[in-house]
C-alpha positions in Angstrom: -29.6 40.1 18.3 -31.4 37.2 19.9 -34.6 37.9 22.0 -34.6 37.5 25.7 -34.6 33.9 26.9 -38.0 32.4 27.8 -36.8 29.0 28.6 -35.5 28.4 32.2 -31.8 27.5 32.5 -31.2 23.8 33.2 -29.4 22.9 36.3 -26.3 22.0 34.3 -26.3 25.3 32.2 -22.9 26.4 33.4 -21.4 23.0 32.6 -22.8 23.1 29.1 -21.5 26.6 28.5 -18.1 25.5 29.8 -17.6 23.0 26.9 -14.2 23.7 25.3 -14.2 25.2 21.8 -12.9 23.0 19.0 -11.3 24.5 15.8 -13.5 23.2 13.0 -10.8 23.1 10.4 -7.4 22.7 12.1 -4.7 24.4 9.9 -2.2 21.5 10.3 -3.3 19.7 7.2 -4.3 22.7 5.1 -2.0 23.0 2.1 0.2 26.0 2.7 1.6 28.4 0.0 5.3 28.5 -0.7 5.7 32.1 0.6 9.5 32.1 0.2 9.0 31.5 -3.6 6.4 34.2 -3.8 8.6 36.6 -1.9 11.5 36.0 -4.3 9.2 36.4 -7.3 8.1 39.8 -5.9 11.6 41.1 -6.2 11.4 40.8 -10.0 8.0 42.3 -10.6 7.3 44.3 -13.8 4.0 46.2 -14.0 2.1 45.2 -17.1 -1.4 46.8 -16.6 -3.5 48.9 -14.3 -7.2 49.6 -13.9 -8.6 52.6 -12.1 -12.0 52.1 -10.3 -13.9 55.3 -9.8 -16.0 55.9 -6.6 -19.4 54.2 -6.6 -18.4 52.2 -9.6 -16.8 48.9 -10.5 -14.3 47.6 -13.1 -13.2 44.2 -14.2 -9.6 43.1 -14.7 -7.8 39.9 -15.7 -4.8 38.3 -14.2 -2.9 35.3 -15.6 -1.9 32.5 -13.3 1.6 33.1 -11.9 1.2 36.9 -12.0 0.5 39.3 -9.1 -2.0 42.0 -8.6 -2.4 44.8 -6.0 -5.4 46.7 -4.9 -4.1 50.2 -4.1 -5.5 53.1 -2.1 -4.9 56.2 -4.3 -6.3 59.5 -3.1 -8.2 58.9 0.2 -9.5 56.2 2.5 -11.7 53.9 0.4 -13.1 50.3 0.8 -13.3 47.9 -2.1 -15.5 44.9 -2.7 -13.8 42.1 -4.6 -15.3 39.3 -6.7 -13.2 36.7 -8.4 -13.9 34.0 -11.0 -11.8 31.5 -12.8 -10.7 33.2 -16.0 -12.6 31.0 -18.4 -15.4 29.7 -16.1 -17.8 31.9 -14.3 -19.2 28.9 -12.4 -15.9 28.7 -10.4 -15.9 31.7 -8.1 -14.7 32.9 -4.8 -16.3 31.2 -1.8 -16.1 33.7 1.1 -17.8 31.3 3.6 -15.3 28.5 3.2 -12.4 30.9 3.1 -13.7 32.3 6.4 -14.0 28.9 7.9 -10.5 27.9 6.8 -8.7 31.2 7.7 -10.8 33.3 10.0 -13.0 36.3 9.8 -10.3 38.6 8.4 -7.5 37.7 6.0 -3.9 38.6 5.8 -0.5 37.6 4.4 -0.4 33.9 3.6 -4.1 33.4 3.6 -5.8 32.3 0.4 -9.0 33.0 -1.4 -10.7 29.7 -2.1 -13.2 28.8 -4.9 -16.5 27.1 -4.3 -17.7 23.5 -4.9 -16.9 21.3 -6.8 -13.5 23.0 -7.4 -12.4 24.1 -3.9 -8.9 25.2 -4.7 -7.0 28.4 -4.0 -7.6 31.1 -6.5 -5.3 33.7 -5.1 -2.8 34.0 -2.2 -2.3 37.2 -0.2 1.4 38.0 -0.4 1.7 41.4 1.2 -0.5 43.7 3.3 0.5 47.2 4.3 -2.2 47.2 6.9 -1.0 44.2 8.7 0.1 46.5 11.6 -3.6 47.0 12.6 -4.4 43.6 14.1 -7.6 43.5 16.1 -8.6 46.7 18.0 -10.4 47.1 21.3 -13.8 46.9 19.6 -12.8 43.5 18.1 -12.5 45.0 14.6 -9.9 44.2 12.0 -9.4 44.8 8.3 -10.0 42.8 5.1 -13.1 40.9 6.1 -15.0 37.8 4.8 -17.9 38.2 7.2 -19.9 40.9 5.4 -21.6 40.3 2.0 -21.8 43.5 0.0 -24.0 46.5 0.1 -26.9 45.8 -2.2 -30.1 47.5 -3.5 -32.4 44.8 -2.2 -31.5 45.2 1.5 -31.5 49.0 1.0 -35.0 48.8 -0.4 -36.1 46.6 2.4 -34.8 48.8 5.1 -35.3 52.3 3.6 -38.0 51.8 0.9 -35.8 53.5 -1.7 -33.9 52.4 -4.8 -30.1 53.1 -4.9 -28.1 51.8 -7.9 -24.5 52.4 -6.8 -24.5 49.7 -4.2 -21.5 47.3 -4.6 -23.8 44.5 -5.8 -25.2 46.7 -8.6 -21.7 48.1 -9.5 -20.3 44.5 -9.8 -23.3 43.4 -11.8 -22.9 46.2 -14.3 -19.2 45.6 -14.6 -19.5 41.9 -15.2 -22.3 42.5 -17.8 -20.1 44.9 -19.6 -17.1 42.5 -19.6 -19.0 39.4 -20.7 -21.9 40.8 -22.8 -24.3 38.9 -20.5 -27.7 40.6 -19.9 -27.9 42.2 -16.5 -30.1 39.5 -15.0 -27.7 36.8 -16.0 -24.6 38.7 -15.0 -26.2 39.3 -11.6 -26.5 35.6 -10.9 -22.7 35.3 -11.0 -22.1 38.2 -8.5 -21.3 36.7 -5.1 -20.3 37.4 -1.6 -17.2 39.6 -1.6 -13.8 40.0 0.0 -14.1 43.4 1.7 -10.7 44.9 1.0 -9.5 47.6 3.4 -12.9 47.4 5.3 -12.6 47.5 9.1 -15.3 45.4 10.7 -16.2 43.1 13.6 -19.1 42.0 15.8 -20.2 44.0 18.8 -19.3 42.5 22.2 -22.8 42.9 23.6 -25.3 42.2 20.8 -22.8 40.4 18.4 -24.0 42.5 15.5 -21.9 43.1 12.4 -20.4 46.6 12.5 -18.1 48.7 10.4 -15.9 51.6 11.3 -13.7 54.0 9.5 -11.0 52.1 7.6 -7.4 52.9 8.6 -6.3 52.7 4.9 -4.4 55.7 3.5 -3.0 56.6 0.1 -0.2 54.3 -0.8 -1.5 51.3 1.2 -2.1 48.2 -0.8 -3.1 44.5 -0.6 -1.1 42.2 -2.9 -2.1 38.8 -4.3 -0.6 36.0 -6.3 -2.9 34.6 -8.9 -2.9 30.8 -8.4 -5.1 30.3 -11.5 -6.2 32.5 -14.4 -8.5 35.1 -12.9 -11.3 37.4 -13.9 -11.8 40.0 -11.1 -14.3 42.8 -10.4 -13.7 45.5 -7.9 -16.3 48.0 -6.6 -15.3 51.2 -4.9 -17.9 51.1 -2.2 -20.4 54.0 -1.9 -19.6 54.1 1.8 -16.1 55.4 1.1 -14.1 54.5 4.3 -17.3 53.0 5.7 -17.0 55.1 8.9 -20.6 56.4 8.7 -23.0 54.8 6.2 -23.2 53.1 2.9 -25.8 52.7 0.1 -26.0 56.4 -0.4 -24.0 59.3 -1.8 -23.4 60.8 1.6 -19.8 59.6 2.2 -16.7 60.9 0.4 -15.6 58.5 -2.2 -12.1 57.9 -3.7 -10.8 55.8 -6.6 -9.0 52.5 -6.1 -6.4 51.1 -8.5 -5.7 47.6 -9.5 -2.1 47.1 -10.6 -1.0 43.8 -12.4 2.5 42.6 -12.3 4.5 39.9 -14.1 7.5 38.3 -12.3 10.5 36.7 -13.9 9.2 33.2 -14.8 12.5 31.6 -13.6 11.6 32.7 -10.0 8.5 30.4 -10.2 10.3 27.3 -11.5 8.5 24.2 -10.2 5.3 26.1 -9.4 2.0 25.1 -11.0 -1.6 26.1 -10.7 -3.5 24.0 -8.1 -5.9 21.5 -9.5 -9.6 21.3 -8.5 -10.6 19.1 -5.6 -9.9 15.4 -5.9 -13.2 14.4 -4.4 -15.0 11.9 -6.7 -18.4 13.7 -6.5 -20.1 10.3 -6.0 -21.8 11.5 -2.8 -21.9 7.9 -1.6 -23.7 6.4 -4.5 
């Protein structure tokens, strides 16, 4: 929250505030996914693997390009923090900030999860969302956000002076270290801002502060993705449970999440290919 103003308003203050907003990245030229093809492919899905993520823990999973995966609510309302990397390159990872700028603060069907520079390509496309009925509520909240980061032990220590090791950041770090064999400190450097699956969040109308509220997710709900490239994922079952009270503690009830991986009939994806990295020359004007 910004402090009270100390500078007198100029005489043209109202006129300045009345400037019209301009969408920074108009969607007209943004490459759009072929949702009809993905929908047809979904009719042929065969489940080939699943991973269960226990409360206050994280697990990794792999998805081949052209396959689908779902994050599923199993036993009770639970928020998940998702990291994605290219399957063979940890330096290409999900870029929540650019995804937010391209699609908005909360993601839904047809939106894509983009990788960071210098790649800037879609890593996954959301193909189905059983919480799409929620929309935006009276508080300005919606589900599946890319505005929060992840609960972490550093901020918790800063605010509370205590160490807590089941924050999503730590969960993801341990999971990536176990998957890759990297030491914890090296694995930690690859953990990044997350896609908050099932989390219900917004900014307060008065102070514009980031807030969370109890997720509307219930057992059987899921968020489904199409893997645009080979993916390594890590999902943390947040210690905040449904995030209706607090996180970074063991106070909230926690429930497992499940990642289900599906293979479609290859013929349904005839003509599809993985997107290539950005065509920018990387000359930076030199």
